N, C-alpha and C positions, 0 to 999 in steps of 0.2 A: 479332046477333053477327057480327063480321067473320070471314071465312074465314081470313085471315092475322092472327095476333096480333103486333102490333108490339112490339119490344123497348122497354121504358120509357126506356132511356137512349140511344135514337137521337138523332143519328147516331153511329155507332161509329167512324168514321174520317173526318177532314177534312184539308184542306191544312195547317192549323196543326199537325197531328201529325207531319208529314213532315220529316225532318231535312235535306232539301235543298229548293231553291226550286221550288215548284209552286203552281198556283192552283186546282186541282180534284183530287178523289179520287173515282172513280166506276167503274161498270161492271166489276166484278171477278169473275174466276173464283175459285172456292173449292173446296178439297178437303181431305181428311185425309191426313197423312203422319207416320208414326212417332208416332201419338197426338196430334199437334197439327193445328190447322186452319191451312192455308196460303191466303193471299189474294194474288192477283196482280191489282193494280188499275191502272186507267188514270189518268193525270194529264196535264193540260195544263201545259206549261212557259210561261214568261212570253212566249215568242215565238208561242204559240198552238198549237204542235205537241205531239203526245202521245207519252208513253213509258209503260212498264209497271214499276210498283214492286212490292215484296213486303213482306208483313207476316205475323206469326205470332201464334197465340193458343192458350191451353190450354183455353179453354171455348167458343170460337166467338163470343164477344162482345167481349172486350177484346183488341184487336190491337196488337202492337208492330211498327212498321215498321223495316226495316233501313236502314242509313245510305246505301245506294247503290241506284239502279234495278236491276231484274232483266233487262229487255230494253230496248234502245235501238235506233234505226234503224242498220242497217249502213252503212258508208261505201264499200264496194266490192263488186264482183261483182253478181250478179243481185239479191241482197238489197239492196245499196246503191241500185240503180236503182229498185226498186219500194217501198222503205221511205223514200224521200227525205223525204216530208212527215209521217211519223209512223206509229206502231204503236198499235193501239186494240183495246178490247173483246175481251179474251182469254178463251177457255174452256179448262178443264182436263178431260182425260179419263184416268182411271186404268184401265189395262188389266191383265188378269190376269198378264201377263208381268212386271209390276213397273214398266213405264215409264209416265210421265205425258205424254200427248200434249197439245200446246198449239196451238190454232188462234187466229189473230188477224188482224185487218184491217190491211192495209198500204196507205198512201196515197202517191201520186206523181203526176207530171204525166200518167201513163197512166191514172189513175183509182184505184179501190179493188179490191184482190184479196186472196185469203186465203193466208196463209203457215202452214206447219206447222213446229213445233219440238218438241223433247222434252227431258225431264230425268228423271233417276232419283233425284236427291237435293235438288233445289231450291237447289243451290249453283252448279252449272254448267248451261248450256243449249246444246243443239245445234240450230242452224237446219238444217232438212232440205231444203225445197223449196217453191216456190209450188205450190198445189194447186187453183187456179182461174184462169180468165181474168178480165178486168176486169169491173167492175160486179157483184161478188159480195160478200155480207156474211153474218154470222151463221151460220157453220158450226159445228155440234156433231157430234162423233163418238160413236156408241154404244160403251159401255165393254166390249163383248165382240164377237168375230167371230160372224157368223150365216151358216151354210152355208159356212164357210171364207172369208168376205169381210168386210172392214171396211165399215161402213155409216155414212153421215152424213146429217144434214138440213142444207139450205142454203136461202138466199133470194136468188136472182138478181133483177136488175131486168128487168122485161119489161112492155112496153105491151100485149101481147096478154092476159096473165094477170097483172095488176099485183101485185107484191110478195107472192107466194104462197110456200108452203113446198114444196120438192122433196126427193126422196131420191136418193142416189147410192151406188155400190158401188165397191170397189177391192180388188185382190189384194195391194197393196203400200204403200198410203197415199199414193202419189204420183200414180198414174194412176187417174182416176175416170170412171165411165160408167154405162150402163144407167139413166140418170136419168129420173125421172118425177115429175109433180106429185102431191102427196098431200093438200094442204090449201089452201083459198082463203079470203080474207076474205068476210064475209057482209054484203050491203047493209043499211044502217041498223041494224047491230049495233055494239056497243062497239069492234069491231075491223075496221070496214068499209073503212078506208083502206089499211092494209097490216098484214101479220103477219110474224113471223120467229121462228125457234127461239131460245130464251133460254139456260137452264141445260142442262148435259149431262143427257140423259135417264137415269133410274134405274129399276131393276127393282122391280116389285111382283108379287104373285101373279096379278093380273088382266092385267098388261101393262106396257109401258114408259111411265112417266109423263113427259111433256114439258111443262115450264113455259115458255110462250111469251109474247111481247109482241104487243100489238095496238094499233093507232092509230085514233083517231076524229077527224075534222076538225070544228072548231067555228068560229064567227064570230070568235073571239079566238085561234085557233091550234089546233094538234094537241094531243091528250091521249094520253099513253102509259099503258096499263094492262097487267096480267098476267092470263093465263088458263091453262087446262090442257087437254091432249089426251092420249088413251091409245092407244098403238100395240100391235098384236099382238106377243106375245113372239117367235114364230118367224118372223114376217114383218112387220117394222115399217112396210112400205109400206101395210099395212092399218091404218087408224085406226078403233078401236072406238067412239069418240065424242069429241066436243069439248064441253067445258063451255060451256053457253049463256051463263053469266054470268061476268063477270070475278071474280078473286079478290083483286085489290089495285088501288087507284087512288090518284092523288096526293091527299093530305089534309093532311099535316103541313106546316108553313111551308117547310121545306127541300125539300119535294117540289113545292110549288106555285110557288116562285120560286127561281131560281138562274141557272146558266149557260144552261140551256134550261128554260123554265118548264113546269110540268105534266107531269112525267116520273117514272115509276117504271120501271126497266129492269134486268132481271136477266141475268147471265152465269154465275151459280153457285148451286147448291143442294146441301145435304148431307143425305142421308136418315140418320136415326138409328135405333138399335136399339129405342127405345121407341115406334116407330110414328109419329114426327113427322118433319118435314123442316124444316131451317133454310133459309130463302130469303134470299138477299142481293141487294140492289138499289141502284142509284145513284139518288139523289134529285136531280132537276133537273140532271143531269150535273155535280153539284158535290160531293156527299158520299156516303158509304156507310152503308147502313142494313141491318137484319136483322129478321126476324120468323119465326115458326114456324106451321106448319099441321099438321093431322092428315092423314096420307097417305090413310087410308080415305075421309075426307071429299072429298078431291080426286078420288079414283078414282070415288066415287059421283056426283060432279058430271058426270063424263064418261059413265058408264053409265046413270045413272037420270035425269039432268036434262041430257042432252047433245043435240047436233045432229049431222047428218052433216058430214064434213070437206070434201066437194066438192058 
């Protein structure tokens, strides 16, 4: 039996559903707001550059897109300079203060770096600041302060410790530091090539559950899968265990072939009151899919069938 139970009517959102011209719909952050599910999805335009669209759902499965994008590259100022080539792979973090923090990758001639924005109502969005230097992707912020600090997981590019997960801290969301590595790929495991934080971590009784992506190189190209790690509640730099097995891999036709073949990639998950979590993933960088898993099963994979993080 699969750990993640795929929704029978996948894919749930495709380019043909969008009322403006795009060629992909994928890698979406998802959260709940006023009883509805909100999806902020990445799309390639016909010129190849990415924007962020928005869609809403009553049940977490059937999403209705709005008629305009939610975030597009800015044309002036520091955002204009660093978003010139597109904005991608947004994550949503709902803080207790009521704000929804948005982190996304911005591409330009300077490379890729992370931008921070926020919204309170998913009608307007405020771009705040760049929060990384170049060559940084996959930033997810924990949804509450810990010891008075904002905490995030990120994935810098490094030849010394290739494509590993780090943790960083900030007093104000803009200036981040005290960084250290917390998780590395494991040779000849399903995630041996590179790893990165995926969905915003969510709280369980045993720890913060982090659904991450891992990549394995094959003779016919890389394969992207999903796995789980469990972080200590009062000190998320401590990982209690990493699930030794993946929880989801490309299997359906739209996951095996698309814009980028053999990819399942998550930027969003919603934990539910019934003990399940809805996991949203992009299939082959082309369509959006959803499935659900039992939260306790994912926790047990980390604690009972896990491996060290480093």
